[in-house]
C-alpha positions as a printed Julia matrix, in Angstrom:
106×3 Matrix{Float64}:
 124.81  -24.26   17.56
 121.17  -23.36   17.02
 119.46  -19.3    17.27
 116.15  -19.31   19.75
 113.91  -17.43   17.58
 112.02  -16.87   20.16
 112.82  -13.6    21.4
 114.56  -12.47   17.65
 111.28   -9.19   16.56
 109.54  -11.01   13.48
 112.25  -10.63   10.34
 108.86   -8.39    7.76
 108.57   -5.93   11.13
 112.25   -4.67   11.38
 113.32   -5.51    8.24
 109.95   -2.74    7.05
 111.36   -0.65   10.06
 115.18   -0.34    8.15
 113.88    0.25    5.64
 111.56    3.81    7.3
 114.55    5.17    8.62
 116.43    4.77    5.2
 113.9     6.36    3.56
 113.14    8.7     6.28
 116.35    9.22    7.27
 116.05   13.84    6.25
 112.49   13.59    8.27
 112.48   12.65   12.02
 108.41   12.76   12.3
 108.15   10.62    8.94
 110.54    7.93   10.66
 108.05    7.55   13.92
 105.12    7.07   11.93
 104.8     3.3    10.42
 104.41    2.69    6.61
 101.51    1.06    7.44
  99.58    3.53    9.8
 100.76    6.59    6.88
  99.51    4.03    3.8
  95.99    4.17    6.04
  96.08    7.73    6.29
  97.0     8.6     3.3
  93.71    6.43    1.9
  91.6     7.61    3.84
  92.27   11.15    3.26
  89.65   11.47   -0.38
  85.61   10.32    0.82
  85.42    6.35    0.13
  82.73    6.94   -3.09
  84.31    9.95   -4.59
  87.57    7.67   -4.82
  85.4     5.09   -6.42
  83.53    7.29   -8.91
  86.53    9.44  -10.66
  88.7     5.68  -10.88
  85.51    5.08  -12.35
  85.42    7.83  -14.98
  88.7     7.77  -15.49
  88.67    3.44  -16.68
  86.19    4.61  -18.81
  87.32    7.57  -20.39
  90.18    5.47  -22.12
  88.68    2.44  -22.36
  85.45    4.93  -24.59
  88.62    6.08  -25.88
  90.55    3.25  -27.33
  87.8     2.01  -27.94
  86.18    4.77  -30.21
  89.59    4.92  -32.22
  90.23    1.43  -32.72
  86.17    1.09  -34.37
  87.2     4.34  -36.24
  90.23    3.09  -37.91
  89.03    0.05  -38.84
  85.02    1.29  -40.37
  87.23    4.05  -42.25
  88.71    1.21  -43.84
  85.49   -0.24  -45.04
  83.5     1.32  -47.49
  80.29    0.12  -46.45
  79.85    0.89  -42.76
  79.15    4.23  -41.38
  82.5     5.74  -39.97
  81.04    8.69  -36.96
  77.62    5.91  -35.99
  80.92    3.22  -35.28
  83.2     5.25  -33.45
  80.72    6.55  -31.17
  78.68    3.25  -30.07
  81.77    1.6   -29.9
  82.71    4.92  -27.06
  79.56    4.5   -25.6
  79.77    0.23  -25.08
  83.38    0.78  -23.76
  82.42    3.74  -21.06
  79.2     2.37  -19.82
  81.04   -1.64  -19.27
  84.36    0.47  -18.3
  82.49    2.38  -15.53
  80.43   -0.41  -14.45
  83.5    -2.76  -14.24
  85.59    1.07  -12.21
  82.53    0.45   -9.86
  83.05   -3.0    -9.2
  86.37   -3.46   -8.93
  87.76   -1.42   -6.25
């Protein structure tokens, strides 16, 4: 006996509805709002440009700090190069690349 799947609701939508009911059992207003709409509402809270700049800046700062530490330690072990100029140069280079990457990737 084969089931006629044309009458059944979409399996993914049914699963998402069940997960929403399970997660939001105590909050009736949140349970009525589908997950996709809640996601869109949260993402539209901040402007796109401000969000992209914030993400790009944090990416660039992390990349710059990591590069400065690595190059600073490496240059500290080598007696014929200046530690601070290498660390500052590595930070500036990695910050620039990370900032541009952060702006373009999102």
